[in-house]
PyMOL Python script that loads the backbone (N, CA, C, O; Angstrom):
from pymol import cmd

cmd.read_pdbstr("""\
ATOM      1  N   MET A   1      -2.136   3.748  23.402  1.00  0.00           N
ATOM      2  CA  MET A   1      -3.298   3.036  22.934  1.00  0.00           C
ATOM      3  C   MET A   1      -2.883   1.632  22.522  1.00  0.00           C
ATOM      4  O   MET A   1      -1.881   1.453  21.830  1.00  0.00           O
ATOM      5  N   LYS A   2      -3.637   0.660  22.937  1.00  0.00           N
ATOM      6  CA  LYS A   2      -3.361  -0.722  22.560  1.00  0.00           C
ATOM      7  C   LYS A   2      -4.299  -1.151  21.439  1.00  0.00           C
ATOM      8  O   LYS A   2      -5.491  -0.844  21.443  1.00  0.00           O
ATOM      9  N   LEU A   3      -3.734  -1.857  20.500  1.00  0.00           N
ATOM     10  CA  LEU A   3      -4.540  -2.433  19.424  1.00  0.00           C
ATOM     11  C   LEU A   3      -4.778  -3.905  19.730  1.00  0.00           C
ATOM     12  O   LEU A   3      -3.898  -4.589  20.254  1.00  0.00           O
ATOM     13  N   SER A   4      -5.954  -4.380  19.405  1.00  0.00           N
ATOM     14  CA  SER A   4      -6.218  -5.810  19.592  1.00  0.00           C
ATOM     15  C   SER A   4      -5.495  -6.604  18.506  1.00  0.00           C
ATOM     16  O   SER A   4      -5.085  -6.048  17.488  1.00  0.00           O
ATOM     17  N   ARG A   5      -5.347  -7.876  18.728  1.00  0.00           N
ATOM     18  CA  ARG A   5      -4.681  -8.735  17.745  1.00  0.00           C
ATOM     19  C   ARG A   5      -5.409  -8.721  16.395  1.00  0.00           C
ATOM     20  O   ARG A   5      -4.758  -8.577  15.360  1.00  0.00           O
ATOM     21  N   PRO A   6      -6.758  -8.867  16.375  1.00  0.00           N
ATOM     22  CA  PRO A   6      -7.437  -8.830  15.069  1.00  0.00           C
ATOM     23  C   PRO A   6      -7.267  -7.496  14.332  1.00  0.00           C
ATOM     24  O   PRO A   6      -7.101  -7.478  13.113  1.00  0.00           O
ATOM     25  N   VAL A   7      -7.307  -6.393  15.062  1.00  0.00           N
ATOM     26  CA  VAL A   7      -7.138  -5.086  14.422  1.00  0.00           C
ATOM     27  C   VAL A   7      -5.717  -4.948  13.880  1.00  0.00           C
ATOM     28  O   VAL A   7      -5.516  -4.447  12.774  1.00  0.00           O
ATOM     29  N   SER A   8      -4.739  -5.391  14.659  1.00  0.00           N
ATOM     30  CA  SER A   8      -3.341  -5.324  14.200  1.00  0.00           C
ATOM     31  C   SER A   8      -3.146  -6.148  12.938  1.00  0.00           C
ATOM     32  O   SER A   8      -2.495  -5.697  11.996  1.00  0.00           O
ATOM     33  N   TRP A   9      -3.704  -7.351  12.912  1.00  0.00           N
ATOM     34  CA  TRP A   9      -3.588  -8.198  11.715  1.00  0.00           C
ATOM     35  C   TRP A   9      -4.289  -7.558  10.519  1.00  0.00           C
ATOM     36  O   TRP A   9      -3.787  -7.604   9.396  1.00  0.00           O
ATOM     37  N   PHE A  10      -5.458  -6.959  10.773  1.00  0.00           N
ATOM     38  CA  PHE A  10      -6.187  -6.294   9.688  1.00  0.00           C
ATOM     39  C   PHE A  10      -5.358  -5.163   9.094  1.00  0.00           C
ATOM     40  O   PHE A  10      -5.257  -5.040   7.873  1.00  0.00           O
ATOM     41  N   LEU A  11      -4.764  -4.333   9.954  1.00  0.00           N
ATOM     42  CA  LEU A  11      -3.957  -3.217   9.470  1.00  0.00           C
ATOM     43  C   LEU A  11      -2.744  -3.700   8.685  1.00  0.00           C
ATOM     44  O   LEU A  11      -2.405  -3.137   7.644  1.00  0.00           O
ATOM     45  N   LEU A  12      -2.093  -4.743   9.187  1.00  0.00           N
ATOM     46  CA  LEU A  12      -0.948  -5.302   8.469  1.00  0.00           C
ATOM     47  C   LEU A  12      -1.378  -5.869   7.120  1.00  0.00           C
ATOM     48  O   LEU A  12      -0.717  -5.642   6.106  1.00  0.00           O
ATOM     49  N   ALA A  13      -2.481  -6.604   7.109  1.00  0.00           N
ATOM     50  CA  ALA A  13      -2.987  -7.182   5.858  1.00  0.00           C
ATOM     51  C   ALA A  13      -3.382  -6.086   4.875  1.00  0.00           C
ATOM     52  O   ALA A  13      -3.152  -6.216   3.673  1.00  0.00           O
ATOM     53  N   PHE A  14      -3.977  -5.007   5.382  1.00  0.00           N
ATOM     54  CA  PHE A  14      -4.348  -3.888   4.514  1.00  0.00           C
ATOM     55  C   PHE A  14      -3.118  -3.258   3.872  1.00  0.00           C
ATOM     56  O   PHE A  14      -3.136  -2.910   2.691  1.00  0.00           O
ATOM     57  N   GLY A  15      -2.053  -3.113   4.653  1.00  0.00           N
ATOM     58  CA  GLY A  15      -0.810  -2.560   4.115  1.00  0.00           C
ATOM     59  C   GLY A  15      -0.215  -3.424   3.022  1.00  0.00           C
ATOM     60  O   GLY A  15       0.215  -2.925   1.982  1.00  0.00           O
ATOM     61  N   VAL A  16      -0.195  -4.714   3.266  1.00  0.00           N
ATOM     62  CA  VAL A  16       0.334  -5.652   2.260  1.00  0.00           C
ATOM     63  C   VAL A  16      -0.554  -5.640   1.021  1.00  0.00           C
ATOM     64  O   VAL A  16      -0.054  -5.607  -0.103  1.00  0.00           O
ATOM     65  N   TRP A  17      -1.861  -5.667   1.224  1.00  0.00           N
ATOM     66  CA  TRP A  17      -2.820  -5.641   0.117  1.00  0.00           C
ATOM     67  C   TRP A  17      -2.619  -4.392  -0.742  1.00  0.00           C
ATOM     68  O   TRP A  17      -2.647  -4.473  -1.970  1.00  0.00           O
ATOM     69  N   SER A  18      -2.419  -3.246  -0.106  1.00  0.00           N
ATOM     70  CA  SER A  18      -2.196  -2.008  -0.854  1.00  0.00           C
ATOM     71  C   SER A  18      -0.978  -2.128  -1.761  1.00  0.00           C
ATOM     72  O   SER A  18      -1.022  -1.717  -2.921  1.00  0.00           O
ATOM     73  N   TRP A  19       0.095  -2.683  -1.241  1.00  0.00           N
ATOM     74  CA  TRP A  19       1.303  -2.839  -2.049  1.00  0.00           C
ATOM     75  C   TRP A  19       1.060  -3.800  -3.210  1.00  0.00           C
ATOM     76  O   TRP A  19       1.461  -3.511  -4.338  1.00  0.00           O
ATOM     77  N   VAL A  20       0.420  -4.920  -2.961  1.00  0.00           N
ATOM     78  CA  VAL A  20       0.197  -5.911  -4.029  1.00  0.00           C
ATOM     79  C   VAL A  20      -0.665  -5.318  -5.144  1.00  0.00           C
ATOM     80  O   VAL A  20      -0.335  -5.437  -6.324  1.00  0.00           O
ATOM     81  N   ILE A  21      -1.759  -4.685  -4.764  1.00  0.00           N
ATOM     82  CA  ILE A  21      -2.684  -4.128  -5.754  1.00  0.00           C
ATOM     83  C   ILE A  21      -2.041  -3.002  -6.555  1.00  0.00           C
ATOM     84  O   ILE A  21      -2.146  -2.980  -7.781  1.00  0.00           O
ATOM     85  N   TRP A  22      -1.379  -2.070  -5.879  1.00  0.00           N
ATOM     86  CA  TRP A  22      -0.851  -0.909  -6.579  1.00  0.00           C
ATOM     87  C   TRP A  22       0.397  -1.232  -7.388  1.00  0.00           C
ATOM     88  O   TRP A  22       0.653  -0.578  -8.399  1.00  0.00           O
ATOM     89  N   ILE A  23       1.176  -2.219  -6.972  1.00  0.00           N
ATOM     90  CA  ILE A  23       2.316  -2.629  -7.805  1.00  0.00           C
ATOM     91  C   ILE A  23       1.813  -3.178  -9.135  1.00  0.00           C
ATOM     92  O   ILE A  23       2.340  -2.834 -10.193  1.00  0.00           O
ATOM     93  N   SER A  24       0.787  -4.033  -9.080  1.00  0.00           N
ATOM     94  CA  SER A  24       0.259  -4.574 -10.340  1.00  0.00           C
ATOM     95  C   SER A  24      -0.386  -3.462 -11.169  1.00  0.00           C
ATOM     96  O   SER A  24      -0.312  -3.483 -12.398  1.00  0.00           O
ATOM     97  N   PHE A  25      -1.016  -2.494 -10.507  1.00  0.00           N
ATOM     98  CA  PHE A  25      -1.607  -1.377 -11.241  1.00  0.00           C
ATOM     99  C   PHE A  25      -0.539  -0.561 -11.965  1.00  0.00           C
ATOM    100  O   PHE A  25      -0.706  -0.215 -13.134  1.00  0.00           O
ATOM    101  N   VAL A  26       0.555  -0.255 -11.274  1.00  0.00           N
ATOM    102  CA  VAL A  26       1.629   0.540 -11.891  1.00  0.00           C
ATOM    103  C   VAL A  26       2.253  -0.228 -13.055  1.00  0.00           C
ATOM    104  O   VAL A  26       2.561   0.361 -14.092  1.00  0.00           O
ATOM    105  N   LYS A  27       2.442  -1.542 -12.890  1.00  0.00           N
ATOM    106  CA  LYS A  27       2.971  -2.346 -14.005  1.00  0.00           C
ATOM    107  C   LYS A  27       2.061  -2.242 -15.220  1.00  0.00           C
ATOM    108  O   LYS A  27       2.533  -2.072 -16.344  1.00  0.00           O
ATOM    109  N   ASN A  28       0.748  -2.345 -14.990  1.00  0.00           N
ATOM    110  CA  ASN A  28      -0.200  -2.232 -16.102  1.00  0.00           C
ATOM    111  C   ASN A  28      -0.231  -0.819 -16.671  1.00  0.00           C
ATOM    112  O   ASN A  28      -0.394  -0.638 -17.878  1.00  0.00           O
ATOM    113  N   LEU A  29      -0.075   0.169 -15.819  1.00  0.00           N
ATOM    114  CA  LEU A  29      -0.063   1.559 -16.285  1.00  0.00           C
ATOM    115  C   LEU A  29       1.123   1.818 -17.210  1.00  0.00           C
ATOM    116  O   LEU A  29       0.984   2.476 -18.241  1.00  0.00           O
ATOM    117  N   VAL A  30       2.280   1.298 -16.836  1.00  0.00           N
ATOM    118  CA  VAL A  30       3.482   1.495 -17.649  1.00  0.00           C
ATOM    119  C   VAL A  30       3.368   0.768 -18.987  1.00  0.00           C
ATOM    120  O   VAL A  30       3.882   1.244 -19.999  1.00  0.00           O
ATOM    121  N   LYS A  31       2.695  -0.383 -18.994  1.00  0.00           N
ATOM    122  CA  LYS A  31       2.545  -1.163 -20.230  1.00  0.00           C
ATOM    123  C   LYS A  31       1.330  -0.747 -21.052  1.00  0.00           C
ATOM    124  O   LYS A  31       1.038  -1.379 -22.067  1.00  0.00           O
ATOM    125  N   ASP A  32       0.621   0.292 -20.644  1.00  0.00           N
ATOM    126  CA  ASP A  32      -0.619   0.699 -21.299  1.00  0.00           C
ATOM    127  C   ASP A  32      -0.394   0.980 -22.784  1.00  0.00           C
ATOM    128  O   ASP A  32       0.510   1.721 -23.168  1.00  0.00           O
ATOM    129  N   SER A  33      -1.232   0.375 -23.589  1.00  0.00           N
ATOM    130  CA  SER A  33      -1.137   0.610 -25.035  1.00  0.00           C
ATOM    131  C   SER A  33      -2.423   1.216 -25.594  1.00  0.00           C
ATOM    132  O   SER A  33      -2.588   1.324 -26.809  1.00  0.00           O
ATOM    133  N   SER A  34      -3.337   1.610 -24.697  1.00  0.00           N
ATOM    134  CA  SER A  34      -4.613   2.157 -25.168  1.00  0.00           C
ATOM    135  C   SER A  34      -4.518   3.630 -25.544  1.00  0.00           C
ATOM    136  O   SER A  34      -5.442   4.174 -26.149  1.00  0.00           O
ATOM    137  N   GLY A  35      -3.419   4.277 -25.194  1.00  0.00           N
ATOM    138  CA  GLY A  35      -3.275   5.686 -25.501  1.00  0.00           C
ATOM    139  C   GLY A  35      -3.646   6.599 -24.346  1.00  0.00           C
ATOM    140  O   GLY A  35      -3.479   7.815 -24.438  1.00  0.00           O
ATOM    141  N   LEU A  36      -4.148   6.025 -23.259  1.00  0.00           N
ATOM    142  CA  LEU A  36      -4.500   6.852 -22.108  1.00  0.00           C
ATOM    143  C   LEU A  36      -3.258   7.344 -21.361  1.00  0.00           C
ATOM    144  O   LEU A  36      -3.152   8.523 -21.025  1.00  0.00           O
ATOM    145  N   ALA A  37      -2.323   6.426 -21.104  1.00  0.00           N
ATOM    146  CA  ALA A  37      -1.147   6.759 -20.291  1.00  0.00           C
ATOM    147  C   ALA A  37      -0.028   7.404 -21.101  1.00  0.00           C
ATOM    148  O   ALA A  37       0.757   8.195 -20.579  1.00  0.00           O
ATOM    149  N   PHE A  38       0.033   7.059 -22.365  1.00  0.00           N
ATOM    150  CA  PHE A  38       1.117   7.599 -23.204  1.00  0.00           C
ATOM    151  C   PHE A  38       0.546   8.059 -24.538  1.00  0.00           C
ATOM    152  O   PHE A  38      -0.307   7.401 -25.135  1.00  0.00           O
ATOM    153  N   ASP A  39       1.035   9.197 -24.982  1.00  0.00           N
ATOM    154  CA  ASP A  39       0.634   9.731 -26.278  1.00  0.00           C
ATOM    155  C   ASP A  39       1.913   9.939 -27.086  1.00  0.00           C
ATOM    156  O   ASP A  39       2.715  10.817 -26.769  1.00  0.00           O
ATOM    157  N   ASP A  40       2.098   9.143 -28.113  1.00  0.00           N
ATOM    158  CA  ASP A  40       3.324   9.154 -28.919  1.00  0.00           C
ATOM    159  C   ASP A  40       4.571   8.958 -28.062  1.00  0.00           C
ATOM    160  O   ASP A  40       5.601   9.592 -28.294  1.00  0.00           O
ATOM    161  N   GLY A  41       4.469   8.083 -27.077  1.00  0.00           N
ATOM    162  CA  GLY A  41       5.607   7.758 -26.229  1.00  0.00           C
ATOM    163  C   GLY A  41       5.833   8.702 -25.063  1.00  0.00           C
ATOM    164  O   GLY A  41       6.739   8.494 -24.257  1.00  0.00           O
ATOM    165  N   HIS A  42       5.002   9.753 -24.969  1.00  0.00           N
ATOM    166  CA  HIS A  42       5.153  10.720 -23.882  1.00  0.00           C
ATOM    167  C   HIS A  42       4.044  10.501 -22.853  1.00  0.00           C
ATOM    168  O   HIS A  42       2.891  10.285 -23.224  1.00  0.00           O
ATOM    169  N   PRO A  43       4.385  10.556 -21.558  1.00  0.00           N
ATOM    170  CA  PRO A  43       3.360  10.367 -20.523  1.00  0.00           C
ATOM    171  C   PRO A  43       2.293  11.464 -20.588  1.00  0.00           C
ATOM    172  O   PRO A  43       2.588  12.627 -20.866  1.00  0.00           O
ATOM    173  N   THR A  44       1.072  11.070 -20.328  1.00  0.00           N
ATOM    174  CA  THR A  44      -0.051  12.010 -20.340  1.00  0.00           C
ATOM    175  C   THR A  44      -0.414  12.405 -18.905  1.00  0.00           C
ATOM    176  O   THR A  44       0.156  11.896 -17.940  1.00  0.00           O
ATOM    177  N   ALA A  45      -1.376  13.326 -18.791  1.00  0.00           N
ATOM    178  CA  ALA A  45      -1.868  13.731 -17.469  1.00  0.00           C
ATOM    179  C   ALA A  45      -2.472  12.524 -16.745  1.00  0.00           C
ATOM    180  O   ALA A  45      -2.326  12.390 -15.530  1.00  0.00           O
ATOM    181  N   TYR A  46      -3.146  11.653 -17.486  1.00  0.00           N
ATOM    182  CA  TYR A  46      -3.714  10.429 -16.912  1.00  0.00           C
ATOM    183  C   TYR A  46      -2.625   9.610 -16.223  1.00  0.00           C
ATOM    184  O   TYR A  46      -2.828   9.108 -15.118  1.00  0.00           O
ATOM    185  N   PHE A  47      -1.481   9.476 -16.869  1.00  0.00           N
ATOM    186  CA  PHE A  47      -0.365   8.723 -16.305  1.00  0.00           C
ATOM    187  C   PHE A  47       0.102   9.348 -15.002  1.00  0.00           C
ATOM    188  O   PHE A  47       0.273   8.647 -14.005  1.00  0.00           O
ATOM    189  N   PHE A  48       0.313  10.667 -15.000  1.00  0.00           N
ATOM    190  CA  PHE A  48       0.831  11.336 -13.805  1.00  0.00           C
ATOM    191  C   PHE A  48      -0.169  11.311 -12.650  1.00  0.00           C
ATOM    192  O   PHE A  48       0.222  11.139 -11.496  1.00  0.00           O
ATOM    193  N   VAL A  49      -1.432  11.479 -12.950  1.00  0.00           N
ATOM    194  CA  VAL A  49      -2.458  11.423 -11.899  1.00  0.00           C
ATOM    195  C   VAL A  49      -2.482  10.041 -11.266  1.00  0.00           C
ATOM    196  O   VAL A  49      -2.508   9.917 -10.042  1.00  0.00           O
ATOM    197  N   HIS A  50      -2.473   9.012 -12.086  1.00  0.00           N
ATOM    198  CA  HIS A  50      -2.552   7.656 -11.550  1.00  0.00           C
ATOM    199  C   HIS A  50      -1.244   7.220 -10.893  1.00  0.00           C
ATOM    200  O   HIS A  50      -1.262   6.435  -9.945  1.00  0.00           O
ATOM    201  N   LEU A  51      -0.139   7.707 -11.375  1.00  0.00           N
ATOM    202  CA  LEU A  51       1.129   7.427 -10.705  1.00  0.00           C
ATOM    203  C   LEU A  51       1.159   8.098  -9.330  1.00  0.00           C
ATOM    204  O   LEU A  51       1.658   7.519  -8.365  1.00  0.00           O
ATOM    205  N   THR A  52       0.630   9.308  -9.243  1.00  0.00           N
ATOM    206  CA  THR A  52       0.534  10.001  -7.949  1.00  0.00           C
ATOM    207  C   THR A  52      -0.371   9.234  -6.987  1.00  0.00           C
ATOM    208  O   THR A  52      -0.045   9.083  -5.810  1.00  0.00           O
ATOM    209  N   LEU A  53      -1.503   8.754  -7.486  1.00  0.00           N
ATOM    210  CA  LEU A  53      -2.395   7.939  -6.650  1.00  0.00           C
ATOM    211  C   LEU A  53      -1.678   6.694  -6.133  1.00  0.00           C
ATOM    212  O   LEU A  53      -1.832   6.322  -4.970  1.00  0.00           O
ATOM    213  N   ALA A  54      -0.908   6.064  -6.987  1.00  0.00           N
ATOM    214  CA  ALA A  54      -0.181   4.857  -6.588  1.00  0.00           C
ATOM    215  C   ALA A  54       0.867   5.171  -5.526  1.00  0.00           C
ATOM    216  O   ALA A  54       0.997   4.434  -4.549  1.00  0.00           O
ATOM    217  N   VAL A  55       1.611   6.250  -5.708  1.00  0.00           N
ATOM    218  CA  VAL A  55       2.643   6.616  -4.738  1.00  0.00           C
ATOM    219  C   VAL A  55       2.018   6.936  -3.379  1.00  0.00           C
ATOM    220  O   VAL A  55       2.524   6.494  -2.347  1.00  0.00           O
ATOM    221  N   VAL A  56       0.932   7.694  -3.372  1.00  0.00           N
ATOM    222  CA  VAL A  56       0.236   8.004  -2.120  1.00  0.00           C
ATOM    223  C   VAL A  56      -0.271   6.714  -1.469  1.00  0.00           C
ATOM    224  O   VAL A  56      -0.188   6.563  -0.250  1.00  0.00           O
ATOM    225  N   SER A  57      -0.789   5.796  -2.262  1.00  0.00           N
ATOM    226  CA  SER A  57      -1.271   4.527  -1.720  1.00  0.00           C
ATOM    227  C   SER A  57      -0.136   3.673  -1.178  1.00  0.00           C
ATOM    228  O   SER A  57      -0.314   2.974  -0.181  1.00  0.00           O
ATOM    229  N   PHE A  58       1.034   3.717  -1.820  1.00  0.00           N
ATOM    230  CA  PHE A  58       2.201   3.012  -1.274  1.00  0.00           C
ATOM    231  C   PHE A  58       2.565   3.571   0.097  1.00  0.00           C
ATOM    232  O   PHE A  58       2.824   2.818   1.036  1.00  0.00           O
ATOM    233  N   VAL A  59       2.583   4.895   0.204  1.00  0.00           N
ATOM    234  CA  VAL A  59       2.940   5.530   1.481  1.00  0.00           C
ATOM    235  C   VAL A  59       1.910   5.187   2.557  1.00  0.00           C
ATOM    236  O   VAL A  59       2.274   4.785   3.662  1.00  0.00           O
ATOM    237  N   LEU A  60       0.635   5.345   2.235  1.00  0.00           N
ATOM    238  CA  LEU A  60      -0.407   5.035   3.215  1.00  0.00           C
ATOM    239  C   LEU A  60      -0.412   3.555   3.588  1.00  0.00           C
ATOM    240  O   LEU A  60      -0.578   3.212   4.758  1.00  0.00           O
ATOM    241  N   GLY A  61      -0.233   2.686   2.611  1.00  0.00           N
ATOM    242  CA  GLY A  61      -0.172   1.258   2.895  1.00  0.00           C
ATOM    243  C   GLY A  61       0.998   0.916   3.804  1.00  0.00           C
ATOM    244  O   GLY A  61       0.880   0.067   4.688  1.00  0.00           O
ATOM    245  N   THR A  62       2.122   1.575   3.585  1.00  0.00           N
ATOM    246  CA  THR A  62       3.297   1.351   4.425  1.00  0.00           C
ATOM    247  C   THR A  62       3.036   1.819   5.856  1.00  0.00           C
ATOM    248  O   THR A  62       3.365   1.121   6.815  1.00  0.00           O
ATOM    249  N   VAL A  63       2.444   3.000   5.991  1.00  0.00           N
ATOM    250  CA  VAL A  63       2.159   3.544   7.324  1.00  0.00           C
ATOM    251  C   VAL A  63       1.145   2.672   8.060  1.00  0.00           C
ATOM    252  O   VAL A  63       1.354   2.318   9.221  1.00  0.00           O
ATOM    253  N   VAL A  64       0.054   2.327   7.392  1.00  0.00           N
ATOM    254  CA  VAL A  64      -0.986   1.513   8.025  1.00  0.00           C
ATOM    255  C   VAL A  64      -0.446   0.131   8.378  1.00  0.00           C
ATOM    256  O   VAL A  64      -0.701  -0.375   9.471  1.00  0.00           O
ATOM    257  N   GLY A  65       0.301  -0.484   7.456  1.00  0.00           N
ATOM    258  CA  GLY A  65       0.907  -1.785   7.735  1.00  0.00           C
ATOM    259  C   GLY A  65       1.912  -1.711   8.873  1.00  0.00           C
ATOM    260  O   GLY A  65       2.007  -2.631   9.686  1.00  0.00           O
ATOM    261  N   GLY A  66       2.666  -0.611   8.934  1.00  0.00           N
ATOM    262  CA  GLY A  66       3.621  -0.424  10.024  1.00  0.00           C
ATOM    263  C   GLY A  66       2.932  -0.312  11.374  1.00  0.00           C
ATOM    264  O   GLY A  66       3.427  -0.838  12.371  1.00  0.00           O
ATOM    265  N   ILE A  67       1.797   0.368  11.413  1.00  0.00           N
ATOM    266  CA  ILE A  67       1.031   0.459  12.661  1.00  0.00           C
ATOM    267  C   ILE A  67       0.555  -0.929  13.081  1.00  0.00           C
ATOM    268  O   ILE A  67       0.629  -1.285  14.257  1.00  0.00           O
ATOM    269  N   GLY A  68       0.072  -1.703  12.129  1.00  0.00           N
ATOM    270  CA  GLY A  68      -0.356  -3.067  12.438  1.00  0.00           C
ATOM    271  C   GLY A  68       0.787  -3.924  12.945  1.00  0.00           C
ATOM    272  O   GLY A  68       0.620  -4.692  13.893  1.00  0.00           O
ATOM    273  N   LEU A  69       1.951  -3.797  12.318  1.00  0.00           N
ATOM    274  CA  LEU A  69       3.123  -4.567  12.734  1.00  0.00           C
ATOM    275  C   LEU A  69       3.555  -4.164  14.139  1.00  0.00           C
ATOM    276  O   LEU A  69       3.874  -5.020  14.964  1.00  0.00           O
ATOM    277  N   ARG A  70       3.566  -2.866  14.407  1.00  0.00           N
ATOM    278  CA  ARG A  70       3.923  -2.398  15.749  1.00  0.00           C
ATOM    279  C   ARG A  70       2.923  -2.908  16.779  1.00  0.00           C
ATOM    280  O   ARG A  70       3.312  -3.263  17.892  1.00  0.00           O
ATOM    281  N   GLY A  71       1.645  -2.949  16.425  1.00  0.00           N
ATOM    282  CA  GLY A  71       0.626  -3.481  17.336  1.00  0.00           C
ATOM    283  C   GLY A  71       0.868  -4.942  17.646  1.00  0.00           C
ATOM    284  O   GLY A  71       0.744  -5.361  18.797  1.00  0.00           O
ATOM    285  N   LEU A  72       1.213  -5.728  16.630  1.00  0.00           N
ATOM    286  CA  LEU A  72       1.487  -7.153  16.848  1.00  0.00           C
ATOM    287  C   LEU A  72       2.737  -7.353  17.696  1.00  0.00           C
ATOM    288  O   LEU A  72       2.768  -8.230  18.559  1.00  0.00           O
ATOM    289  N   ARG A  73       3.765  -6.550  17.456  1.00  0.00           N
ATOM    290  CA  ARG A  73       4.993  -6.656  18.255  1.00  0.00           C
ATOM    291  C   ARG A  73       4.734  -6.297  19.708  1.00  0.00           C
ATOM    292  O   ARG A  73       5.261  -6.945  20.611  1.00  0.00           O
ATOM    293  N   ALA A  74       3.930  -5.274  19.939  1.00  0.00           N
ATOM    294  CA  ALA A  74       3.613  -4.875  21.308  1.00  0.00           C
ATOM    295  C   ALA A  74       2.818  -5.974  22.014  1.00  0.00           C
ATOM    296  O   ALA A  74       3.050  -6.258  23.189  1.00  0.00           O
ATOM    297  N   LEU A  75       1.893  -6.583  21.301  1.00  0.00           N
ATOM    298  CA  LEU A  75       1.123  -7.679  21.899  1.00  0.00           C
ATOM    299  C   LEU A  75       2.027  -8.862  22.212  1.00  0.00           C
ATOM    300  O   LEU A  75       1.848  -9.530  23.231  1.00  0.00           O
ATOM    301  N   SER A  76       2.995  -9.125  21.343  1.00  0.00           N
ATOM    302  CA  SER A  76       3.945 -10.230  21.555  1.00  0.00           C
ATOM    303  C   SER A  76       4.795  -9.977  22.798  1.00  0.00           C
ATOM    304  O   SER A  76       5.005 -10.882  23.605  1.00  0.00           O
ATOM    305  N   ARG A  77       5.282  -8.750  22.952  1.00  0.00           N
ATOM    306  CA  ARG A  77       6.093  -8.396  24.132  1.00  0.00           C
ATOM    307  C   ARG A  77       5.253  -8.502  25.407  1.00  0.00           C
ATOM    308  O   ARG A  77       5.743  -8.973  26.433  1.00  0.00           O
ATOM    309  N   THR A  78       3.996  -8.067  25.347  1.00  0.00           N
ATOM    310  CA  THR A  78       3.110  -8.105  26.505  1.00  0.00           C
ATOM    311  C   THR A  78       2.833  -9.551  26.914  1.00  0.00           C
ATOM    312  O   THR A  78       2.826  -9.871  28.102  1.00  0.00           O
ATOM    313  N   SER A  79       2.604 -10.426  25.927  1.00  0.00           N
ATOM    314  CA  SER A  79       2.300 -11.825  26.258  1.00  0.00           C
ATOM    315  C   SER A  79       3.529 -12.553  26.799  1.00  0.00           C
ATOM    316  O   SER A  79       3.396 -13.456  27.624  1.00  0.00           O
ATOM    317  N   ARG A  80       4.722 -12.169  26.342  1.00  0.00           N
ATOM    318  CA  ARG A  80       5.955 -12.788  26.859  1.00  0.00           C
ATOM    319  C   ARG A  80       6.244 -12.331  28.290  1.00  0.00           C
ATOM    320  O   ARG A  80       6.772 -13.095  29.098  1.00  0.00           O
ATOM    321  N   ALA A  81       5.895 -11.087  28.592  1.00  0.00           N
ATOM    322  CA  ALA A  81       6.177 -10.545  29.931  1.00  0.00           C
ATOM    323  C   ALA A  81       5.229 -11.137  30.980  1.00  0.00           C
ATOM    324  O   ALA A  81       5.560 -11.159  32.166  1.00  0.00           O
ATOM    325  N   SER A  82       4.066 -11.613  30.560  1.00  0.00           N
ATOM    326  CA  SER A  82       3.099 -12.142  31.531  1.00  0.00           C
ATOM    327  C   SER A  82       3.401 -13.556  31.939  1.00  0.00           C
ATOM    328  O   SER A  82       2.676 -14.133  32.748  1.00  0.00           O
TER     329      SER A  82
END
""", "prot")
cmd.dss("prot")
cmd.show_as("cartoon", "prot")
cmd.util.cbc("prot")
cmd.orient("prot")
């Protein structure tokens, strides 16, 4: 299956966006002082649930971005061969 250039760029941008957003989210989660993420210095269920969401989003962002990157590389090879 061939991906178009705009779709490949979108997938790559989505992957990068996922990493940027979730990294800042995890930083804020670790620094949380509202009592949601930590209770007397111990992580709460809220912390673990949101950390799991972040890890899954990192993995999905990496996979989706990788597909976009592979699509762009394939298009580059095709245009050079022509």
